C-alpha positions in Angstrom: -22.4 -4.3 7.4 -22.1 -7.2 9.8 -24.7 -5.5 12.1 -27.2 -5.2 9.2 -26.6 -8.9 8.2 -27.3 -9.9 11.8 -30.6 -7.9 11.6 -31.5 -9.7 8.4 -30.8 -13.1 9.8 -32.9 -12.4 13.0 -35.9 -11.0 11.1 -35.8 -13.7 8.5 -36.8 -16.1 11.2 -39.2 -13.7 12.9 -41.1 -13.0 9.6 -41.4 -16.7 8.8 -42.4 -17.8 12.3 -44.5 -14.9 13.5 -47.8 -16.2 12.1 -47.3 -19.6 13.7 -46.2 -18.2 17.1 -49.4 -16.0 17.0 -51.5 -19.2 16.2 -53.0 -17.6 13.0 -51.0 -19.4 10.4 -53.7 -21.9 9.5 -56.2 -19.1 8.9 -53.7 -17.2 6.7 -52.6 -20.4 4.9 -56.2 -21.2 4.0 -56.8 -18.0 2.1 -56.5 -18.1 -1.7 -53.0 -16.6 -2.2 -49.8 -17.8 -3.8 -47.0 -19.0 -1.5 -44.5 -17.0 -3.5 -46.4 -13.8 -2.9 -46.2 -14.3 0.8 -42.5 -15.1 0.7 -41.7 -12.2 -1.7 -43.5 -9.8 0.6 -41.4 -11.1 3.6 -38.3 -10.7 1.5 -39.3 -7.2 0.6 -39.8 -6.5 4.3 -36.3 -7.7 5.1 -34.8 -5.6 2.3 -36.7 -2.5 3.5 -35.6 -2.9 7.1 -31.9 -3.3 6.1 -32.3 -0.3 3.7 -33.7 1.9 6.4 -30.8 1.1 8.6 -28.4 1.8 5.7 -29.9 5.2 5.0 -29.9 6.1 8.7 -26.2 5.6 8.5 -26.0 7.7 5.3 -27.8 10.6 7.1 -25.4 10.3 10.0 -22.5 10.4 7.6 -23.8 13.5 5.9 -24.3 15.3 9.2 -20.7 14.3 10.1 -19.5 15.8 6.9 -21.4 19.0 7.6 -20.3 19.1 11.2 -16.7 19.0 10.0 -17.2 21.9 7.5 -17.5 19.8 4.3 -20.4 21.0 2.3 -19.9 19.3 -1.1 -22.4 16.6 -0.3 -22.9 14.2 -3.2 -26.2 12.5 -2.7 -25.9 10.8 -6.1 -22.8 8.9 -5.0 -24.6 7.6 -1.9 -27.5 6.5 -4.0 -25.3 4.9 -6.7 -23.2 3.1 -4.1 -26.5 1.8 -2.6 -27.8 0.6 -6.0 -24.4 -0.9 -7.1 -23.1 -2.5 -3.9 -25.6 -2.5 -1.1 -29.1 -3.2 -2.4 -28.1 -6.3 -4.4 -26.5 -7.8 -1.3 -29.7 -7.2 0.7 -31.8 -8.8 -2.0 -29.6 -11.9 -2.3 -29.3 -12.4 1.4 -33.1 -12.0 1.9 -33.9 -14.7 -0.6 -31.2 -17.1 0.7 -32.1 -16.7 4.3 -35.8 -17.2 3.7 -35.1 -20.3 1.7 -33.0 -21.6 4.7 -35.8 -21.0 7.1 -38.4 -22.7 4.9 -36.2 -25.7 4.1 -35.2 -26.5 7.7 -38.6 -25.5 9.1 -37.0 -24.8 12.5 -36.3 -21.2 13.4 -33.2 -21.8 15.6 -31.7 -24.5 13.5 -32.1 -22.2 10.5 -30.4 -19.4 12.4 -27.5 -21.8 13.1 -27.2 -22.8 9.5 -27.4 -19.2 8.3 -24.6 -18.1 10.6 -22.6 -21.1 9.6 -22.9 -20.2 5.9 -22.2 -16.5 6.5 -19.1 -17.0 8.5 -18.0 -20.5 7.5 -18.6 -21.1 3.8 -15.8 -18.8 2.6 -13.3 -20.7 4.9 -14.5 -24.0 3.6 -14.2 -22.9 -0.1 -10.7 -21.4 0.4 -9.6 -24.6 2.2 -10.8 -26.5 -0.9 -8.9 -24.0 -3.1 -12.1 -22.6 -4.7 -12.0 -18.9 -5.3 -14.7 -18.2 -7.8 -17.2 -15.5 -6.6 -19.9 -17.6 -8.2 -19.9 -19.7 -5.0 -19.1 -17.1 -2.4 -22.6 -16.0 -1.4 -23.2 -12.4 -2.7 -19.6 -12.5 -4.0 -18.2 -10.4 -6.8 -16.0 -7.4 -7.5 -16.4 -4.5 -5.2 -16.4 -1.1 -7.0 -14.5 1.7 -5.2 -15.5 5.3 -5.8 -12.9 7.8 -6.9 -13.5 11.5 -7.8 -11.0 10.9 -10.7 -12.5 7.7 -12.0 -16.0 7.3 -10.6 -16.8 3.8 -9.5 -14.0 2.4 -11.6 -13.3 -0.6 -13.7 -15.2 -3.1 -11.5 -18.6 -1.7 -12.4 -19.2 -4.1 -15.3 -18.3 -7.1 -13.3 -20.2 -5.9 -10.2 -23.4 -5.4 -12.3 -23.2 -8.9 -13.8 -22.5 -10.5 -10.4 -25.3 -8.5 -8.9 -27.7 -9.8 -11.6 -26.4 -13.3 -10.9 -27.1 -13.2 -7.2 -30.4 -11.3 -7.5 -31.6 -13.9 -10.0 -30.4 -16.6 -7.6 -32.3 -14.9 -4.8 -35.5 -14.8 -6.9 -35.1 -18.4 -7.8 -34.5 -19.2 -4.1 -37.8 -17.5 -3.1 -39.7 -19.4 -5.8 -38.2 -22.7 -4.6 -39.0 -21.8 -1.1 -42.6 -21.3 -2.2 -42.7 -24.9 -3.4 -41.6 -26.1 0.1 -43.6 -23.5 2.0 -45.4 -25.2 4.9 -49.1 -24.4 4.6 -51.5 -25.9 7.1 -50.4 -28.7 9.4 -47.9 -30.6 7.1 -44.5 -30.3 8.7 -42.0 -32.9 7.5 -39.7 -32.2 4.6 -40.6 -35.5 2.9 -44.3 -34.6 2.9 -43.6 -31.1 1.5 -41.4 -32.6 -1.2 -44.1 -35.0 -2.2 -46.6 -32.1 -2.5 -44.5 -30.4 -5.1 -45.7 -32.8 -7.8 -49.3 -32.0 -6.9 -49.0 -28.3 -7.7 -51.5 -27.4 -10.4 -50.6 -23.7 -10.8 -48.9 -23.8 -14.3 -48.0 -20.1 -14.1 -46.0 -20.7 -11.0 -44.2 -23.6 -12.6 -43.5 -21.5 -15.7 -42.3 -18.6 -13.7 -40.0 -20.9 -11.7 -38.6 -22.5 -14.9 -38.2 -19.0 -16.4 -36.3 -17.7 -13.4 -34.0 -20.8 -13.5 -33.3 -20.2 -17.2 -32.7 -16.5 -16.6 -30.3 -17.3 -13.7 -28.6 -20.0 -15.8 -28.1 -17.5 -18.7 -26.6 -14.9 -16.4 -24.4 -17.6 -14.8 -23.2 -18.5 -18.3 -22.2 -14.9 -19.0 -20.4 -14.7 -15.7 -18.7 -18.1 -16.1 -17.5 -17.2 -19.7 -16.0 -13.9 -18.6 -14.4 -15.1 -15.3 -13.3 -18.6 -16.2 -12.8 -18.7 -20.0 -12.2 -15.1 -21.2 -10.2 -14.1 -18.1 -9.0 -17.3 -16.5 -7.2 -17.0 -13.2 -5.0 -19.0 -10.8 -6.1 -19.8 -7.3 -3.7 -19.1 -4.4 -2.5 -22.6 -4.3 -2.1 -22.7 -8.0 0.0 -19.5 -7.9 2.2 -21.1 -5.2 2.7 -24.2 -7.5 3.7 -21.9 -10.4 6.1 -20.0 -8.1 7.7 -23.2 -6.9 8.0 -24.5 -10.5 9.5 -21.2 -11.7 12.2 -21.4 -9.0 13.0 -25.0 -9.5 13.3 -24.6 -13.3 15.0 -21.3 -13.6 16.9 -20.5 -10.3 20.0 -21.7 -12.1 19.9 -18.6 -14.3 19.8 -16.2 -11.3 23.4 -15.1 -11.7 23.8 -15.3 -15.5 25.5 -12.4 -17.3 23.0 -10.0 -18.7 23.4 -7.0 -21.0 22.5 -3.6 -19.4 19.9 -1.3 -20.7 21.6 2.0 -21.8 18.7 3.9 -23.3 15.0 3.4 -24.1 12.7 5.1 -26.6 9.1 4.6 -25.7 6.1 5.0 -28.0 3.0 4.6 -25.8 -0.7 4.9 -26.8 -3.2 5.0 -24.0 -6.8 4.2 -24.8 -8.7 5.3 -21.7 -12.3 4.4 -22.7 -11.3 0.9 -23.9 -8.9 0.6 -20.9 -6.2 -0.5 -23.2 -2.6 0.4 -23.9 0.0 -0.3 -26.6 3.6 0.1 -25.8 6.4 0.0 -28.4 9.9 0.3 -26.9 13.3 0.3 -28.5 16.0 -0.7 -26.1 19.8 -0.3 -26.5 21.5 -3.2 -24.6 25.2 -3.2 -24.0 27.4 -6.0 -22.7 29.4 -4.3 -20.0 30.9 -7.6 -18.6 34.1 -9.3 -19.6 32.2 -12.4 -20.9 30.3 -13.0 -24.1 26.5 -13.2 -23.8 24.9 -15.8 -25.9 21.2 -15.5 -24.9 18.6 -13.1 -23.5 16.1 -14.1 -20.8 12.7 -12.5 -20.3 9.8 -12.8 -17.8 6.4 -12.1 -19.4 3.0 -11.1 -18.1 -0.1 -13.1 -19.1 -2.2 -10.0 -19.2 0.0 -8.5 -22.0 0.5 -9.6 -25.6 4.2 -9.4 -26.1 6.1 -9.5 -29.4 10.0 -9.3 -29.5 12.1 -8.1 -32.4 15.6 -9.2 -31.5 18.0 -9.2 -34.5 19.7 -12.5 -35.3 18.1 -14.5 -32.6 16.0 -17.6 -32.1 13.4 -18.4 -29.5 14.7 -21.6 -27.9 12.5 -21.8 -24.8 9.0 -20.6 -24.3 7.5 -21.9 -21.0 4.0 -20.6 -21.1 3.1 -22.0 -17.7 5.5 -19.7 -15.9 5.9 -17.2 -18.7 9.7 -17.4 -19.2 11.3 -17.1 -22.6 14.9 -17.5 -23.8 16.2 -16.1 -27.0 19.5 -17.4 -28.3 21.7 -15.0 -30.2 23.2 -16.2 -33.5 26.4 -14.3 -32.7 27.2 -13.8 -29.0 27.3 -10.3 -27.7 30.9 -9.6 -27.0 32.2 -7.3 -24.2 31.4 -3.6 -25.0 29.2 -4.6 -27.9 25.6 -3.3 -28.2 22.3 -4.6 -29.7 19.1 -2.7 -30.3 15.9 -4.7 -29.7 12.2 -3.8 -30.0 9.4 -4.9 -27.8 5.7 -4.4 -28.6 3.5 -4.9 -25.6 -0.3 -4.6 -25.8 -2.9 -4.7 -23.1 -6.5 -5.2 -24.0 -9.4 -5.3 -21.6 -11.8 -8.2 -22.3 -15.0 -8.5 -20.4 -14.7 -8.7 -16.6 -12.7 -10.7 -14.1 -13.5 -12.8 -11.1 -11.2 -11.0 -8.7 -11.4 -7.4 -9.7 -10.0 -5.5 -12.6 -6.7 -3.9 -13.6 -6.8 -0.6 -11.7 -3.6 0.8 -13.4 -5.1 1.3 -16.9 -8.5 3.0 -16.3 -10.9 5.5 -17.9 -9.5 8.5 -16.1 -6.3 8.2 -14.1 -4.1 5.6 -15.8 -0.9 5.1 -13.8 1.7 2.6 -14.8 5.5 2.2 -14.5 8.1 0.8 -16.9 8.5 -2.4 -14.8 4.8 -3.2 -15.4 4.6 -2.3 -19.1 7.8 -4.1 -20.2 9.0 -7.7 -19.7 11.7 -8.0 -17.1 15.1 -9.3 -18.1 16.7 -12.2 -16.3 15.5 -14.4 -13.4 13.0 -12.6 -11.1 13.9 -13.5 -7.5 11.1 -11.3 -6.3 8.4 -13.8 -7.3 9.9 -16.6 -5.2 7.9 -18.0 -2.3 9.1 -16.2 0.8 7.3 -17.9 3.7 9.8 -20.5 5.2 7.1 -23.2 5.9 5.7 -23.0 2.4 9.2 -23.3 0.9 9.7 -26.5 2.9 6.3 -27.7 1.7 7.4 -27.4 -1.9 10.9 -28.8 -1.4 12.6 -25.4 -1.8 15.9 -24.6 -0.1 16.1 -21.8 2.5 15.8 -18.4 0.8 18.4 -15.7 1.0 16.3 -12.6 1.2 19.1 -10.1 0.5 22.8 -10.8 -0.2 25.0 -10.3 2.9 26.8 -7.0 3.4 30.4 -7.2 2.3 33.2 -5.1 3.7 35.4 -5.3 0.6 32.7 -5.1 -2.1 33.7 -5.5 -5.7 31.7 -7.8 -8.0 28.7 -8.0 -5.6 28.3 -4.2 -5.8 27.9 -4.1 -9.6 24.1 -4.4 -9.1 21.8 -1.9 -7.2 18.8 -3.1 -5.3 16.4 -1.2 -7.6 17.2 -2.5 -11.1 19.1 -5.8 -10.0 21.8 -5.3 -12.6 19.7 -4.8 -15.7 20.5 -1.1 -15.9 22.4 1.8 -14.3 21.6 5.4 -15.1 20.0 5.6 -18.5 18.5 8.0 -21.0 14.8 7.8 -21.8 12.7 9.5 -24.4 8.9 9.0 -24.7 6.2 9.8 -27.2 2.9 9.2 -25.5 -0.6 9.7 -26.8 -4.0 9.7 -25.1 -7.6 10.7 -25.8 -8.4 14.3 -26.7 -9.7 15.2 -23.3 -6.8 14.0 -21.3 -3.2 15.0 -20.5 -0.5 12.4 -20.6 2.7 12.7 -18.5 6.0 10.9 -19.0 9.4 11.3 -17.4 11.5 14.4 -18.3 10.9 17.7 -19.9 8.1 18.3 -22.3 9.7 18.7 -25.7 6.6 18.9 -27.9 2.9 18.4 -27.9 0.4 18.1 -30.8 -3.0 16.7 -31.9 -3.4 14.0 -34.4 -6.4 11.9 -35.4 -8.4 13.3 -32.5 -5.8 12.3 -29.9 -3.3 14.3 -27.8 0.4 13.6 -28.3 3.3 14.5 -26.0 7.0 14.1 -26.4 9.2 13.9 -23.2 12.9 13.5 -22.6 14.7 13.1 -19.3 17.1 15.9 -18.4 19.7 13.7 -16.8 20.4 10.0 -17.0 18.4 8.3 -14.3 17.6 5.0 -12.7 15.4 2.7 -14.9 12.3 3.5 -12.9 9.7 5.7 -14.7 6.0 6.3 -14.6 3.4 7.1 -17.3 0.1 8.8 -16.5 -3.0 9.9 -18.3 -6.1 11.7 -16.9 -8.2 14.9 -17.1 -6.2 17.3 -15.1 -6.0 20.9 -13.9 -2.4 22.1 -13.7 -1.0 24.6 -11.1 2.6 25.8 -11.8 5.3 27.7 -10.0 8.9 28.5 -11.0 11.7 28.1 -8.5 15.3 28.9 -9.8 14.5 27.5 -13.2 12.7 24.4 -12.0 9.1 24.1 -13.0 7.0 23.0 -10.0 3.8 21.4 -11.3 0.8 19.9 -9.6 -1.6 17.9 -11.8 -4.9 17.4 -10.0 -8.6 16.7 -10.4 -10.7 19.9 -10.5 -12.6 18.9 -7.3 -9.3 18.8 -5.4 -7.8 22.3 -5.6 -8.0 22.9 -1.8 -4.5 21.7 -0.9 -2.7 22.5 -4.1 -1.0 25.7 -2.9 0.3 23.9 0.2 1.7 21.2 -2.1 3.5 23.9 -4.2 4.9 25.3 -0.9 6.0 21.9 0.3 7.8 21.1 -3.0 9.6 24.5 -3.0 10.5 24.1 0.7 12.0 20.7 0.0 14.0 22.0 -2.9 15.4 24.8 -0.9 16.5 22.6 2.1 17.9 19.7 0.0 19.8 21.8 -2.5 21.3 23.9 0.3 22.3 20.8 2.5 22.8 18.0 0.0 23.5 19.4 -3.5 21.8 20.4 -6.7 18.5 19.1 -8.2 19.2 17.7 -11.7 15.8 17.9 -13.4 14.1 20.9 -15.0 10.7 20.0 -13.6 9.3 18.7 -10.4 5.8 17.2 -10.7 3.2 15.9 -8.3 0.5 14.0 -10.2 -2.8 12.7 -8.7 -4.0 9.2 -9.4 -7.2 7.4 -8.2 -7.6 6.3 -4.7 -7.5 2.6 -5.5 -4.1 2.6 -3.9 -3.0 4.8 -1.0 0.6 5.8 -1.4 3.0 8.3 -3.0 5.9 7.3 -5.0 9.0 9.0 -6.4 10.2 8.7 -10.0 12.8 10.9 -11.5 11.3 14.4 -11.4 7.8 13.0 -11.0 5.8 12.0 -7.9 2.5 10.2 -8.4 0.3 10.9 -5.4 -2.9 9.1 -4.4 -6.0 11.2 -4.4 -6.9 9.9 -0.9 -3.4 10.7 0.4 -3.3 14.5 0.7 -5.6 15.8 -2.0 -8.7 15.3 0.1 -7.1 15.6 3.5 -8.5 18.2 5.8 -5.6 20.4 6.9 -7.6 23.2 8.4 -6.3 22.6 11.9 -3.1 24.6 12.1 -2.1 23.0 15.4 -1.8 19.6 13.8 1.2 18.3 11.8 0.7 18.7 8.1 0.7 15.3 6.4 1.2 16.9 3.0 4.4 18.6 4.1 5.7 15.3 5.5 4.9 13.0 2.6 5.9 15.5 -0.1 9.2 16.1 1.7 9.8 12.4 1.8 9.1 11.8 -1.9 11.1 14.9 -2.8 14.0 13.5 -0.8 14.1 10.5 -3.1 15.2 12.8 -5.9 18.5 12.6 -4.0 18.3 9.4 -2.1 17.6 6.6 -4.6 17.7 8.6 -7.8 21.1 10.3 -7.5 22.7 7.6 -5.3 21.3 4.1 -4.8 22.6 1.3 -2.7 24.1 -2.0 -3.8 21.9 -5.0 -3.9 22.8 -6.2 -0.5 22.0 -5.7 3.2 21.7 -2.0 4.0 20.6 -0.9 0.5 17.3 0.5 1.5 18.8 2.3 4.5 20.5 4.7 2.1 17.2 5.5 0.4 14.2 5.1 2.7 15.9 6.0 6.0 17.7 9.0 4.4 14.5 10.2 2.7 12.5 9.9 6.0 15.2 11.7 7.9 15.3 14.5 5.2 11.6 14.8 5.6 11.8 15.2 9.3 14.5 17.9 8.9 12.4 19.8 6.5 9.6 19.7 9.0 12.0 20.9 11.7 13.1 23.8 9.5 9.6 25.3 9.5 8.6 24.2 12.9 11.5 23.9 15.4 9.2 22.8 18.2 10.5 19.7 20.1 7.0 18.6 21.0 5.5 18.9 17.5 8.5 17.0 16.1 7.9 14.4 18.8 4.6 13.6 17.1 6.4 12.7 13.9 9.0 10.7 15.8 6.3 8.8 17.7 4.8 7.7 14.4 8.1 6.3 13.2 8.9 5.0 16.7 5.6 3.1 16.9 6.0 1.8 13.3 9.3 0.2 14.3 8.1 -1.4 17.5 4.9 -2.7 15.9 6.9 -4.1 13.0 9.5 -5.9 15.0 6.7 -7.4 17.0 5.4 -9.2 13.9 8.8 -10.1 12.3 8.6 -13.7 11.1 12.2 -14.1 10.1 15.1 -12.1 11.6 15.4 -8.5 12.7 18.5 -6.9 11.4 20.6 -4.0 12.6 19.9 -0.8 10.7 23.0 -0.9 8.6 22.1 -4.5 7.5 18.4 -3.9 6.9 16.9 -6.3 4.3 14.1 -4.2 2.8 12.3 -4.4 6.1 10.0 -1.4 6.1 9.6 -1.1 9.9 13.4 -0.8 10.1 14.3 1.4 7.2 11.3 3.7 7.6 10.6 3.6 11.3 13.9 2.9 13.1 16.2 4.6 10.5 14.5 8.0 10.6 14.3 8.1 14.4 18.0 7.2 14.8 19.2 9.7 12.2 17.0 12.5 13.7 18.2 11.6 17.2 21.8 11.7 16.0 21.5 15.2 14.6 20.1 16.3 17.9 23.1 14.8 19.7 26.0 15.8 17.3 24.4 18.7 15.3 22.3 19.0 12.2 25.3 20.4 10.2 27.4 17.3 11.0 24.9 14.7 9.9 24.0 16.7 6.8 27.7 17.1 5.9 28.2 13.3 6.2 25.2 12.8 3.8 26.5 15.5 1.4 30.0 14.0 1.3 28.6 10.5 0.7 26.4 11.9 -2.1 29.2 13.7 -3.7 31.3 10.6 -3.8 28.7 8.3 -5.4 26.0 10.4 -7.1 25.2 9.3 -10.7 28.3 7.1 -10.6 28.7 3.9 -12.6 29.1 0.7 -10.5 30.3 -0.4 -8.1 27.4 0.9 -6.0 27.9 2.0 -2.4 27.1 0.1 0.7 26.0 1.3 4.2 29.6 0.9 5.3 30.6 3.5 2.7 28.2 5.9 4.4 29.4 5.1 7.9 32.9 6.0 6.8 31.6 9.5 6.1 29.5 9.6 9.3 32.0 8.3 11.9 34.4 11.3 11.6 31.5 13.6 12.4 30.8 11.9 15.7 32.8 13.1 18.7 34.7 10.5 20.8 32.3 10.9 23.7 29.4 9.7 21.5 31.2 7.0 19.5 29.1 4.4 21.2 26.1 5.6 19.3 27.4 4.2 16.0 27.6 0.7 17.4 24.4 0.9 19.5 22.2 2.6 17.0 23.5 1.5 13.6 25.4 -1.8 14.0 23.5 -3.4 16.8 19.8 -3.7 17.9 19.5 -1.5 21.0 16.4 -0.5 22.9 16.0 1.5 26.1 13.8 1.1 29.1 13.6 4.5 30.7 11.2 5.6 33.3 10.6 8.3 35.9 10.1 7.0 39.4 9.3 10.5 40.8 9.8 14.2 40.3 9.8 16.3 43.4 10.3 20.0 43.8 10.7 22.6 46.5 10.5 26.4 46.4 13.6 28.4 47.1 13.8 31.9 48.6 14.5 33.7 45.4 11.3 32.5 43.7 13.3 29.7 42.1 12.5 26.0 42.3 14.7 23.0 43.1 13.6 19.9 41.1 14.8 16.3 41.9 14.4 13.8 39.1 14.5 10.1 40.3 15.1 8.2 37.1 15.6 4.5 36.2 17.3 3.6 32.9 18.3 0.4 31.3 19.9 -0.4 27.9 18.8 -3.7 26.2 20.8 -5.4 23.4 18.8 -7.8 21.2 19.9 -10.5 18.8 18.3 -11.3 15.4 15.9 -13.8 17.1 14.7 -11.3 19.7 16.7 -12.6 22.7 17.2 -9.7 25.1 20.3 -9.0 27.2 20.6 -6.1 29.6 23.8 -4.1 29.3 25.2 -1.7 31.8 24.2 1.8 30.8 26.6 4.7 30.3 24.7 7.0 28.0 23.8 10.7 27.6 20.0 11.1 27.9 17.8 14.2 28.2 15.7 15.2 31.2 13.1 17.9 30.8 10.1 19.8 32.2 6.9 20.7 30.5 4.9 23.9 31.0 1.6 22.1 31.6 0.0 18.7 32.0 -0.7 18.4 28.3 3.0 18.3 27.6 2.6 20.7 24.7 5.6 22.9 25.6 9.1 21.9 26.7 10.5 24.7 29.0 13.6 23.0 30.4 15.8 20.3 28.9 19.2 19.0 30.1 21.3 16.2 28.7 22.8 14.2 31.5 25.2 11.2 31.8 23.4 8.1 33.2 25.8 5.4 34.3 23.7 3.6 36.9 20.4 1.9 36.7 18.8 4.4 39.2 20.0 8.0 39.6 18.7 11.3 41.1 19.4 14.6 39.3 18.7 18.0 40.8 18.2 21.3 38.9 17.2 24.8 39.7 14.5 26.3 37.5 12.6 29.6 37.5 9.1 28.2 36.5 7.0 26.2 38.8 7.4 22.5 37.8 4.2 20.9 36.5 5.2 17.8 34.6 8.6 16.3 33.5 10.2 13.3 32.0 13.2 11.4 30.8 13.9 11.6 27.0 11.1 14.2 26.6 11.8 14.7 22.9 11.3 11.0 22.2 14.7 10.6 20.6 15.5 7.1 21.9 13.7 3.9 21.0 12.1 3.1 24.2 10.2 -0.1 24.7 7.5 1.6 26.8 7.4 5.4 26.4 4.3 5.9 28.5 6.2 5.7 31.8 8.8 8.2 30.8 6.8 11.2 32.1 5.3 12.0 35.4 3.6 14.9 37.2 5.7 16.9 39.6 4.9 16.8 43.3 5.8 19.2 46.1 8.5 17.9 48.3 7.6 17.4 51.9 10.3 17.3 54.6 
């Protein structure tokens, strides 16, 4: 796109100045034609040139698809995308750039101004805290195509903004016609004075009409984006966040009742992009103190009505959307109260910054935290960046409560629900349009039709964490039974290619996890496709929503490559144990016991079907790189694994590599036994919730004394390695064997939370190995050796001719620079 814009900028000057540079401008200017006609023709030329470039790229894209074996070429989508997103941009830029050339009447000065506007205007507007797309040239919502939901909810806004900018471009061309330099007049003042001498009434009327048309469209856009759907700028949001914290931080640790059960009644209106939620919640005071009030955070996009018996609304802060209801009679310990919440979402017109992509025409996907107000103070909305906190006079933020060794009261909350619920029962009646299927948590109890709508009743099979999803779309369903568990894939009819692999991946995960960790407690296991507006998969109890672009449309034809579906499905399936059966306390290390465990479980599932050290190295390299890249951009403090503070690069990247390496060192059975015993102690248990120290108590007995150092190095401290091969030499023996000498260099680095590195004397067990070829695609020799000096030489006798070798060939250790770990073998010369 930037390339095409540069082409438009260049040719805007060439078209305007070509006649003058060829010395024929006075002849052309003297002919009886309208200036607007000349400028419109030049604009059409610019649009045509840019469009030709665009369609050349389209043809290249189509050939690329065909070359890769994809034959479902959808020309209509290319054309619709061109009409909806590309052509209006070309039109608006053509008119604006020609106006700039005409006004400045200097080709190179106009080039400078055009480039300045293209690359500088947005920065200036953002610095002034202006975020309306009515001022960002060619601004507006960008529609994203999805097989499930077409061009999505932004289409209406995109069309109106396109009309706004196209009308502005036409008006710009007409204004340019008024200032067009015909003949020898050159100064801006002279051209301005000539405007009053124009006698062409039609031109004047057309110009006035275009201005009125643009003003009318601008009025529609302004009404929708500023009045019907007002928004906060980035700085305004920060001010609201700061005010929220200053006003209500004092309520952060107030005693709240816990949700014990919820009955949902949800109506999804896909065509209207609306939703009505009626929820009945049973709240119980499980503390030893009376509770005299209920606190809620609201969402401006929803119309919320509470029905709380014997209560009074005593605070309603509409600026930060915080409400407090005072109970007439305090809720005493062990007492319960039933409240009802009605929450309604209505789509009105279109917005400035894009639409709600959760409630859509086909592929609605919401969770309970979105469709219901949150109870209590929401620490997650606080400003996190330290400098901005200082700017607004806020104190230093504690990201996650510190890990406690003797945890009691602090472990009464888990990091997922923050003390508002534990394991609860949920029942849902959900309706949708007659052509869609609605899915809610639990087993399907009943389904029926009423008033031209589809109704479904679901109920969870086992009390679960208060984290549930609700989905509605036009689906095909593929099913399989495994030991009484219904495996179900809900997918768009265009995306059947990988469904059988998904069924296999779910079954494989169920088999491995039930055998190694314990039973699965739901009667169904669902993967449900949602539009590609987001690219992730997520695990809810018994249900895993999965983006259409994240597996459903992946090309998995190459059997030699690792299967992303197997990896991601296995990870999300693992969350049915790690996070949904056992979840960590709301303190440091909490996400280690969910995300690290789930990623490790995924790696072990991959290993169970592909016990190839080199292929597994590809998975490990991904997590290894994720960790190193993440720590390189850490703005606060890096934490040891067992004290991770919801830092993704640690609990995903580092945690999985360390647990996988540990099973290679002490045995898969020992690591899995530690996980199983930990799960048995805490699964589905009422608070207090476990900490990472509780898991280490199960893990440490499984580690032999000779490897005890791994617990401190890998879990409790930040440890990196700097391993490298200095040389690998071999010589041939008389019995057709080969003697190989590895000259290795190895360092162990300890790092504090601020990144300060300290070299520590090494005394570790590390692998040394040989590959069968230069591509390193097969490990034919591997030996674990004790390295206790910075530089050492190890000698081995092997039967195959050495080609290439390395230190830590399986990529088990977190090495700062892995590229120097391997080297080609050379024949030893005496």
